[in-house]
ZADO-22344 format. One record per residue (C-alpha): residue in one letter; x, y, z. Coordinates in steps of 0.5 Angstrom, whole numbers, plus 500, padded with zeros to 3 digits. Last residue first. Example, Ala and Ser with C-alpha at 12.3 -4.5 7.8 and 13.67 -1.06 7.14 Angstrom:
2
<r r="S" u="527" v="498" w="514"/>
<r r="A" u="525" v="491" w="516"/>
//
This chain:
465
<r r="X" u="557" v="475" w="554"/>
<r r="X" u="555" v="482" w="553"/>
<r r="X" u="548" v="483" w="555"/>
<r r="X" u="542" v="483" w="550"/>
<r r="X" u="535" v="485" w="549"/>
<r r="X" u="535" v="492" w="551"/>
<r r="X" u="536" v="499" w="547"/>
<r r="X" u="528" v="500" w="546"/>
<r r="X" u="525" v="495" w="551"/>
<r r="X" u="520" v="490" w="548"/>
<r r="X" u="526" v="484" w="548"/>
<r r="X" u="527" v="485" w="555"/>
<r r="X" u="520" v="481" w="559"/>
<r r="X" u="524" v="475" w="553"/>
<r r="X" u="529" v="475" w="557"/>
<r r="X" u="537" v="478" w="556"/>
<r r="X" u="540" v="475" w="549"/>
<r r="X" u="548" v="475" w="549"/>
<r r="X" u="552" v="479" w="545"/>
<r r="X" u="558" v="478" w="541"/>
<r r="X" u="562" v="486" w="541"/>
<r r="X" u="563" v="488" w="535"/>
<r r="X" u="563" v="495" w="537"/>
<r r="X" u="559" v="499" w="532"/>
<r r="X" u="554" v="494" w="530"/>
<r r="X" u="554" v="490" w="536"/>
<r r="X" u="553" v="482" w="535"/>
<r r="X" u="548" v="478" w="536"/>
<r r="X" u="547" v="470" w="539"/>
<r r="X" u="540" v="468" w="540"/>
<r r="X" u="534" v="470" w="542"/>
<r r="X" u="535" v="477" w="538"/>
<r r="X" u="533" v="473" w="531"/>
<r r="X" u="527" v="471" w="534"/>
<r r="X" u="524" v="477" w="537"/>
<r r="X" u="526" v="480" w="530"/>
<r r="X" u="522" v="475" w="526"/>
<r r="X" u="516" v="477" w="531"/>
<r r="X" u="518" v="486" w="530"/>
<r r="X" u="519" v="485" w="523"/>
<r r="X" u="513" v="481" w="521"/>
<r r="X" u="509" v="486" w="525"/>
<r r="X" u="512" v="492" w="521"/>
<r r="X" u="510" v="488" w="515"/>
<r r="X" u="503" v="488" w="516"/>
<r r="X" u="503" v="495" w="517"/>
<r r="X" u="505" v="496" w="511"/>
<r r="X" u="500" v="491" w="508"/>
<r r="X" u="495" v="495" w="512"/>
<r r="X" u="497" v="501" w="507"/>
<r r="X" u="498" v="498" w="501"/>
<r r="X" u="491" v="495" w="502"/>
<r r="X" u="488" v="502" w="502"/>
<r r="X" u="482" v="502" w="505"/>
<r r="X" u="482" v="511" w="507"/>
<r r="X" u="483" v="511" w="500"/>
<r r="X" u="479" v="518" w="498"/>
<r r="X" u="485" v="522" w="496"/>
<r r="X" u="487" v="530" w="497"/>
<r r="X" u="490" v="529" w="505"/>
<r r="X" u="492" v="522" w="503"/>
<r r="X" u="498" v="523" w="500"/>
<r r="X" u="500" v="526" w="506"/>
<r r="X" u="499" v="520" w="511"/>
<r r="X" u="500" v="514" w="506"/>
<r r="X" u="507" v="517" w="503"/>
<r r="X" u="508" v="518" w="510"/>
<r r="X" u="507" v="511" w="512"/>
<r r="X" u="511" v="509" w="506"/>
<r r="X" u="518" v="512" w="510"/>
<r r="X" u="516" v="508" w="516"/>
<r r="X" u="516" v="502" w="512"/>
<r r="X" u="523" v="504" w="510"/>
<r r="X" u="525" v="505" w="517"/>
<r r="X" u="522" v="498" w="519"/>
<r r="X" u="526" v="496" w="513"/>
<r r="X" u="533" v="498" w="516"/>
<r r="X" u="531" v="496" w="522"/>
<r r="X" u="530" v="489" w="520"/>
<r r="X" u="537" v="489" w="516"/>
<r r="X" u="540" v="491" w="521"/>
<r r="X" u="538" v="485" w="525"/>
<r r="X" u="544" v="481" w="524"/>
<r r="X" u="548" v="486" w="525"/>
<r r="X" u="546" v="488" w="531"/>
<r r="X" u="544" v="496" w="534"/>
<r r="X" u="540" v="497" w="527"/>
<r r="X" u="535" v="492" w="531"/>
<r r="X" u="533" v="496" w="537"/>
<r r="X" u="532" v="504" w="533"/>
<r r="X" u="529" v="501" w="527"/>
<r r="X" u="524" v="497" w="531"/>
<r r="X" u="522" v="504" w="536"/>
<r r="X" u="521" v="508" w="529"/>
<r r="X" u="517" v="503" w="526"/>
<r r="X" u="514" v="501" w="531"/>
<r r="X" u="512" v="509" w="532"/>
<r r="X" u="509" v="510" w="525"/>
<r r="X" u="505" v="504" w="525"/>
<r r="X" u="501" v="506" w="531"/>
<r r="X" u="501" v="513" w="529"/>
<r r="X" u="497" v="511" w="522"/>
<r r="X" u="492" v="505" w="527"/>
<r r="X" u="491" v="511" w="532"/>
<r r="X" u="488" v="515" w="526"/>
<r r="X" u="484" v="511" w="524"/>
<r r="X" u="481" v="509" w="532"/>
<r r="X" u="481" v="517" w="533"/>
<r r="X" u="478" v="518" w="525"/>
<r r="X" u="473" v="512" w="527"/>
<r r="X" u="470" v="515" w="534"/>
<r r="X" u="470" v="523" w="531"/>
<r r="X" u="465" v="519" w="527"/>
<r r="X" u="465" v="513" w="522"/>
<r r="X" u="463" v="515" w="515"/>
<r r="X" u="464" v="522" w="515"/>
<r r="X" u="471" v="522" w="519"/>
<r r="X" u="473" v="516" w="515"/>
<r r="X" u="473" v="520" w="509"/>
<r r="X" u="474" v="526" w="511"/>
<r r="X" u="480" v="524" w="514"/>
<r r="X" u="482" v="519" w="507"/>
<r r="X" u="480" v="526" w="502"/>
<r r="X" u="479" v="526" w="496"/>
<r r="X" u="471" v="526" w="498"/>
<r r="X" u="469" v="523" w="492"/>
<r r="X" u="462" v="527" w="489"/>
<r r="X" u="456" v="530" w="491"/>
<r r="X" u="455" v="537" w="486"/>
<r r="X" u="455" v="544" w="489"/>
<r r="X" u="451" v="549" w="489"/>
<r r="X" u="448" v="548" w="496"/>
<r r="X" u="453" v="544" w="501"/>
<r r="X" u="451" v="537" w="501"/>
<r r="X" u="448" v="535" w="508"/>
<r r="X" u="441" v="533" w="509"/>
<r r="X" u="440" v="532" w="501"/>
<r r="X" u="446" v="528" w="500"/>
<r r="X" u="445" v="525" w="507"/>
<r r="X" u="438" v="522" w="503"/>
<r r="X" u="441" v="520" w="497"/>
<r r="X" u="447" v="516" w="500"/>
<r r="X" u="453" v="516" w="495"/>
<r r="X" u="457" v="520" w="500"/>
<r r="X" u="456" v="516" w="506"/>
<r r="X" u="460" v="511" w="502"/>
<r r="X" u="461" v="506" w="508"/>
<r r="X" u="456" v="509" w="514"/>
<r r="X" u="454" v="515" w="517"/>
<r r="X" u="458" v="518" w="522"/>
<r r="X" u="457" v="514" w="529"/>
<r r="X" u="459" v="518" w="534"/>
<r r="X" u="459" v="526" w="531"/>
<r r="X" u="452" v="524" w="528"/>
<r r="X" u="449" v="531" w="527"/>
<r r="X" u="455" v="535" w="526"/>
<r r="X" u="459" v="529" w="523"/>
<r r="X" u="454" v="530" w="517"/>
<r r="X" u="456" v="537" w="516"/>
<r r="X" u="463" v="536" w="517"/>
<r r="X" u="463" v="530" w="512"/>
<r r="X" u="459" v="535" w="507"/>
<r r="X" u="464" v="541" w="509"/>
<r r="X" u="469" v="537" w="506"/>
<r r="X" u="465" v="535" w="500"/>
<r r="X" u="464" v="542" w="498"/>
<r r="X" u="473" v="543" w="500"/>
<r r="X" u="473" v="538" w="494"/>
<r r="X" u="468" v="542" w="490"/>
<r r="X" u="473" v="548" w="491"/>
<r r="X" u="480" v="544" w="489"/>
<r r="X" u="476" v="541" w="483"/>
<r r="X" u="474" v="548" w="481"/>
<r r="X" u="481" v="552" w="481"/>
<r r="X" u="481" v="559" w="480"/>
<r r="X" u="479" v="561" w="488"/>
<r r="X" u="482" v="555" w="492"/>
<r r="X" u="487" v="553" w="488"/>
<r r="X" u="491" v="559" w="487"/>
<r r="X" u="497" v="556" w="490"/>
<r r="X" u="495" v="549" w="487"/>
<r r="X" u="496" v="552" w="480"/>
<r r="X" u="503" v="552" w="480"/>
<r r="X" u="503" v="545" w="479"/>
<r r="X" u="499" v="545" w="474"/>
<r r="X" u="503" v="550" w="470"/>
<r r="X" u="509" v="546" w="471"/>
<r r="X" u="506" v="539" w="468"/>
<r r="X" u="503" v="544" w="462"/>
<r r="X" u="510" v="546" w="461"/>
<r r="X" u="513" v="539" w="460"/>
<r r="X" u="517" v="535" w="466"/>
<r r="X" u="524" v="535" w="463"/>
<r r="X" u="527" v="541" w="466"/>
<r r="X" u="523" v="540" w="473"/>
<r r="X" u="526" v="533" w="473"/>
<r r="X" u="533" v="534" w="472"/>
<r r="X" u="533" v="540" w="478"/>
<r r="X" u="529" v="535" w="482"/>
<r r="X" u="536" v="529" w="480"/>
<r r="X" u="541" v="534" w="482"/>
<r r="X" u="539" v="537" w="488"/>
<r r="X" u="536" v="530" w="491"/>
<r r="X" u="542" v="527" w="490"/>
<r r="X" u="546" v="533" w="492"/>
<r r="X" u="542" v="534" w="499"/>
<r r="X" u="542" v="526" w="500"/>
<r r="X" u="550" v="527" w="499"/>
<r r="X" u="550" v="533" w="504"/>
<r r="X" u="544" v="529" w="508"/>
<r r="X" u="548" v="523" w="510"/>
<r r="X" u="546" v="520" w="517"/>
<r r="X" u="538" v="520" w="513"/>
<r r="X" u="533" v="521" w="518"/>
<r r="X" u="531" v="529" w="516"/>
<r r="X" u="533" v="528" w="508"/>
<r r="X" u="529" v="521" w="508"/>
<r r="X" u="523" v="526" w="512"/>
<r r="X" u="524" v="532" w="506"/>
<r r="X" u="523" v="525" w="501"/>
<r r="X" u="517" v="522" w="503"/>
<r r="X" u="514" v="529" w="504"/>
<r r="X" u="516" v="531" w="496"/>
<r r="X" u="514" v="524" w="494"/>
<r r="X" u="507" v="526" w="498"/>
<r r="X" u="507" v="533" w="496"/>
<r r="X" u="507" v="530" w="488"/>
<r r="X" u="501" v="526" w="489"/>
<r r="X" u="498" v="531" w="491"/>
<r r="X" u="498" v="535" w="485"/>
<r r="X" u="497" v="530" w="481"/>
<r r="X" u="501" v="530" w="474"/>
<r r="X" u="500" v="523" w="474"/>
<r r="X" u="507" v="523" w="470"/>
<r r="X" u="510" v="525" w="478"/>
<r r="X" u="509" v="519" w="481"/>
<r r="X" u="512" v="515" w="475"/>
<r r="X" u="518" v="519" w="474"/>
<r r="X" u="518" v="518" w="481"/>
<r r="X" u="518" v="511" w="480"/>
<r r="X" u="523" v="510" w="475"/>
<r r="X" u="529" v="511" w="480"/>
<r r="X" u="528" v="505" w="483"/>
<r r="X" u="528" v="502" w="478"/>
<r r="X" u="535" v="504" w="476"/>
<r r="X" u="537" v="503" w="482"/>
<r r="X" u="534" v="495" w="481"/>
<r r="X" u="539" v="495" w="475"/>
<r r="X" u="544" v="499" w="479"/>
<r r="X" u="545" v="493" w="485"/>
<r r="X" u="543" v="487" w="481"/>
<r r="X" u="550" v="484" w="480"/>
<r r="X" u="551" v="485" w="487"/>
<r r="X" u="546" v="479" w="489"/>
<r r="X" u="540" v="479" w="493"/>
<r r="X" u="539" v="487" w="493"/>
<r r="X" u="540" v="491" w="500"/>
<r r="X" u="541" v="499" w="498"/>
<r r="X" u="536" v="497" w="491"/>
<r r="X" u="531" v="493" w="495"/>
<r r="X" u="531" v="499" w="500"/>
<r r="X" u="531" v="504" w="496"/>
<r r="X" u="524" v="501" w="492"/>
<r r="X" u="521" v="500" w="499"/>
<r r="X" u="523" v="508" w="500"/>
<r r="X" u="519" v="510" w="493"/>
<r r="X" u="513" v="505" w="494"/>
<r r="X" u="509" v="509" w="499"/>
<r r="X" u="509" v="516" w="494"/>
<r r="X" u="508" v="510" w="488"/>
<r r="X" u="502" v="508" w="491"/>
<r r="X" u="500" v="516" w="492"/>
<r r="X" u="501" v="517" w="484"/>
<r r="X" u="496" v="512" w="483"/>
<r r="X" u="490" v="514" w="488"/>
<r r="X" u="492" v="520" w="484"/>
<r r="X" u="492" v="518" w="477"/>
<r r="X" u="485" v="514" w="477"/>
<r r="X" u="484" v="506" w="479"/>
<r r="X" u="489" v="505" w="484"/>
<r r="X" u="485" v="501" w="489"/>
<r r="X" u="484" v="495" w="482"/>
<r r="X" u="486" v="499" w="476"/>
<r r="X" u="493" v="500" w="474"/>
<r r="X" u="491" v="509" w="475"/>
<r r="X" u="493" v="513" w="469"/>
<r r="X" u="500" v="516" w="467"/>
<r r="X" u="499" v="522" w="464"/>
<r r="X" u="501" v="525" w="457"/>
<r r="X" u="506" v="531" w="456"/>
<r r="X" u="512" v="528" w="461"/>
<r r="X" u="517" v="526" w="455"/>
<r r="X" u="513" v="522" w="452"/>
<r r="X" u="519" v="517" w="452"/>
<r r="X" u="521" v="519" w="460"/>
<r r="X" u="514" v="518" w="463"/>
<r r="X" u="512" v="512" w="460"/>
<r r="X" u="519" v="510" w="462"/>
<r r="X" u="516" v="512" w="469"/>
<r r="X" u="509" v="509" w="468"/>
<r r="X" u="511" v="501" w="466"/>
<r r="X" u="518" v="501" w="471"/>
<r r="X" u="512" v="504" w="477"/>
<r r="X" u="507" v="498" w="475"/>
<r r="X" u="512" v="493" w="475"/>
<r r="X" u="514" v="496" w="481"/>
<r r="X" u="508" v="495" w="484"/>
<r r="X" u="509" v="488" w="483"/>
<r r="X" u="516" v="488" w="485"/>
<r r="X" u="514" v="491" w="491"/>
<r r="X" u="509" v="487" w="494"/>
<r r="X" u="513" v="481" w="491"/>
<r r="X" u="519" v="483" w="494"/>
<r r="X" u="517" v="485" w="502"/>
<r r="X" u="513" v="478" w="501"/>
<r r="X" u="519" v="474" w="500"/>
<r r="X" u="523" v="478" w="504"/>
<r r="X" u="518" v="476" w="509"/>
<r r="X" u="518" v="470" w="509"/>
<r r="X" u="526" v="469" w="508"/>
<r r="X" u="527" v="472" w="515"/>
<r r="X" u="521" v="467" w="518"/>
<r r="X" u="514" v="470" w="520"/>
<r r="X" u="510" v="470" w="514"/>
<r r="X" u="504" v="466" w="516"/>
<r r="X" u="501" v="470" w="522"/>
<r r="X" u="502" v="476" w="519"/>
<r r="X" u="499" v="474" w="512"/>
<r r="X" u="493" v="472" w="515"/>
<r r="X" u="492" v="478" w="519"/>
<r r="X" u="493" v="482" w="512"/>
<r r="X" u="489" v="477" w="508"/>
<r r="X" u="483" v="479" w="513"/>
<r r="X" u="485" v="485" w="513"/>
<r r="X" u="484" v="487" w="506"/>
<r r="X" u="478" v="482" w="505"/>
<r r="X" u="475" v="486" w="511"/>
<r r="X" u="475" v="493" w="507"/>
<r r="X" u="472" v="489" w="500"/>
<r r="X" u="466" v="487" w="505"/>
<r r="X" u="465" v="494" w="508"/>
<r r="X" u="466" v="497" w="501"/>
<r r="X" u="460" v="492" w="498"/>
<r r="X" u="456" v="494" w="504"/>
<r r="X" u="456" v="500" w="504"/>
<r r="X" u="455" v="500" w="496"/>
<r r="X" u="448" v="496" w="498"/>
<r r="X" u="449" v="489" w="496"/>
<r r="X" u="450" v="485" w="503"/>
<r r="X" u="444" v="488" w="506"/>
<r r="X" u="439" v="491" w="502"/>
<r r="X" u="440" v="499" w="500"/>
<r r="X" u="438" v="504" w="507"/>
<r r="X" u="445" v="507" w="507"/>
<r r="X" u="445" v="511" w="514"/>
<r r="X" u="450" v="506" w="517"/>
<r r="X" u="447" v="503" w="523"/>
<r r="X" u="451" v="496" w="520"/>
<r r="X" u="457" v="500" w="517"/>
<r r="X" u="458" v="505" w="523"/>
<r r="X" u="459" v="497" w="527"/>
<r r="X" u="463" v="494" w="522"/>
<r r="X" u="467" v="500" w="522"/>
<r r="X" u="468" v="500" w="529"/>
<r r="X" u="470" v="493" w="530"/>
<r r="X" u="475" v="493" w="524"/>
<r r="X" u="477" v="499" w="527"/>
<r r="X" u="478" v="495" w="534"/>
<r r="X" u="481" v="489" w="530"/>
<r r="X" u="487" v="493" w="527"/>
<r r="X" u="489" v="497" w="533"/>
<r r="X" u="490" v="490" w="537"/>
<r r="X" u="495" v="488" w="531"/>
<r r="X" u="497" v="494" w="531"/>
<r r="X" u="499" v="494" w="538"/>
<r r="X" u="502" v="487" w="538"/>
<r r="X" u="502" v="480" w="541"/>
<r r="X" u="502" v="476" w="535"/>
<r r="X" u="497" v="472" w="530"/>
<r r="X" u="498" v="465" w="531"/>
<r r="X" u="500" v="459" w="526"/>
<r r="X" u="502" v="452" w="528"/>
<r r="X" u="505" v="449" w="522"/>
<r r="X" u="502" v="441" w="521"/>
<r r="X" u="498" v="444" w="515"/>
<r r="X" u="490" v="441" w="514"/>
<r r="X" u="488" v="448" w="517"/>
<r r="X" u="492" v="453" w="513"/>
<r r="X" u="494" v="449" w="507"/>
<r r="X" u="485" v="450" w="507"/>
<r r="X" u="486" v="457" w="508"/>
<r r="X" u="491" v="458" w="503"/>
<r r="X" u="487" v="454" w="498"/>
<r r="X" u="480" v="459" w="499"/>
<r r="X" u="485" v="465" w="499"/>
<r r="X" u="487" v="463" w="493"/>
<r r="X" u="481" v="462" w="489"/>
<r r="X" u="477" v="469" w="492"/>
<r r="X" u="483" v="472" w="489"/>
<r r="X" u="483" v="469" w="483"/>
<r r="X" u="476" v="471" w="482"/>
<r r="X" u="475" v="470" w="474"/>
<r r="X" u="473" v="476" w="470"/>
<r r="X" u="480" v="478" w="466"/>
<r r="X" u="482" v="472" w="466"/>
<r r="X" u="476" v="469" w="461"/>
<r r="X" u="478" v="474" w="455"/>
<r r="X" u="481" v="481" w="455"/>
<r r="X" u="487" v="481" w="460"/>
<r r="X" u="491" v="487" w="462"/>
<r r="X" u="488" v="487" w="468"/>
<r r="X" u="488" v="480" w="470"/>
<r r="X" u="495" v="481" w="473"/>
<r r="X" u="493" v="486" w="478"/>
<r r="X" u="500" v="488" w="480"/>
<r r="X" u="498" v="489" w="487"/>
<r r="X" u="492" v="484" w="489"/>
<r r="X" u="495" v="478" w="484"/>
<r r="X" u="502" v="479" w="487"/>
<r r="X" u="499" v="479" w="493"/>
<r r="X" u="495" v="473" w="493"/>
<r r="X" u="501" v="469" w="490"/>
<r r="X" u="505" v="471" w="496"/>
<r r="X" u="499" v="470" w="501"/>
<r r="X" u="498" v="463" w="497"/>
<r r="X" u="505" v="461" w="498"/>
<r r="X" u="506" v="462" w="505"/>
<r r="X" u="501" v="456" w="505"/>
<r r="X" u="505" v="451" w="502"/>
<r r="X" u="501" v="444" w="503"/>
<r r="X" u="495" v="447" w="500"/>
<r r="X" u="499" v="453" w="496"/>
<r r="X" u="503" v="448" w="492"/>
<r r="X" u="497" v="444" w="490"/>
<r r="X" u="494" v="452" w="487"/>
<r r="X" u="500" v="455" w="485"/>
<r r="X" u="500" v="452" w="478"/>
<r r="X" u="492" v="457" w="478"/>
<r r="X" u="495" v="463" w="479"/>
<r r="X" u="502" v="462" w="474"/>
<r r="X" u="497" v="458" w="468"/>
<r r="X" u="491" v="462" w="469"/>
<r r="X" u="495" v="468" w="467"/>
<r r="X" u="499" v="465" w="461"/>
<r r="X" u="491" v="464" w="459"/>
<r r="X" u="490" v="471" w="459"/>
<r r="X" u="496" v="473" w="455"/>
<r r="X" u="494" v="468" w="451"/>
<r r="X" u="488" v="470" w="448"/>
<r r="X" u="489" v="477" w="448"/>
<r r="X" u="496" v="476" w="444"/>
<r r="X" u="491" v="471" w="439"/>
<r r="X" u="496" v="466" w="437"/>
<r r="X" u="492" v="460" w="436"/>
<r r="X" u="486" v="465" w="433"/>
<r r="X" u="491" v="468" w="428"/>
<r r="X" u="494" v="460" w="427"/>
<r r="X" u="487" v="459" w="425"/>
<r r="X" u="487" v="464" w="421"/>
<r r="X" u="492" v="463" w="417"/>
<r r="X" u="490" v="456" w="416"/>
<r r="X" u="483" v="458" w="413"/>
<r r="X" u="487" v="463" w="408"/>
<r r="X" u="492" v="458" w="405"/>
<r r="X" u="487" v="453" w="403"/>
//
């Protein structure tokens, strides 16, 4: 009699089943709340899309469409809620719509002749549209200080869970084993490394601005694990992206000496800690052009992109043109097999032509410029300084994407578009705060807000009362 009872309890306490049930309860339990508070839906969506908790289960929860459900309930909540939602007039919003329109146009006339909405081309278009729709909904809904902070914390902590897990794994294995992709848009180690490079400035921003003092050092400890997670992927492109973020942080910092000392100490410790296999892989970068078959394969795909746009300079070939047999036959350099393009820039060039690449770079530059102007403006006042610091951190995150993207094909990466969305949120919330009384950081003067027309002028927006 004891054996059947043990089997029953084994089934009840099955870890895999319990994990799936826990994820389902955590997500579905918020559904009633989302109907009345759509901003909760945005946070739940952010958690599920960035942390991907269902990937840690092995039952019904693994393939359950949680994101579709959360989106549907959030949309209904926005309709029935009395709060008015609207998109602000911001350059990033305009740039997103322009790029979205163009990729839809290039996909409509793309080279993939498969069934509409079921081909590889349209599958990527639909997935990308979901990313943009969520980013735009986030901008429309998250327009208060607490909501911006909530969005930042959920996204950072979701990616931070992956970083902490990967960083500890690197430390425990002595860097001898590789940190693999986390699933979703971070499926392989190169994509994960770029995500970690983008996460670094946000993780340190949160550590510098903890909700309570007792959380400061634990948050700093967690932030220090992020570069370990990135380096643990043994991605050469990821290592360069981390280096670019660190270099730009040093360039922008007012405390360069302290930062240099910290970088030298931490960098030296990491280099001493990492195994010879990692050092040899990084050192092989300088000989990659002649000795590395992987690198030569990437170059062949870049040549494929150039060959394709030579004949289709305006429209390109549409999403996922790298896997279209007819395009491969026409444009693939002889002696090489088709593969992923391994560059966001050549990816966009081949898929959407020179016009698409120009719009994509405009989107990236607009985000960078917005971060610069917002950091300069908001750091002048005590009430908005946190928004200025956050805008600067988001700008550094864009560096991780721009540099990491040199060797990774992930131009539709949701974290990139959510970083852009947060820049817009910062601007909206900053304008709201600047409509009231302000205090200058440097002099302590009490200031009154100027007319709305002056708010966009960097350095303006307030006069002495």
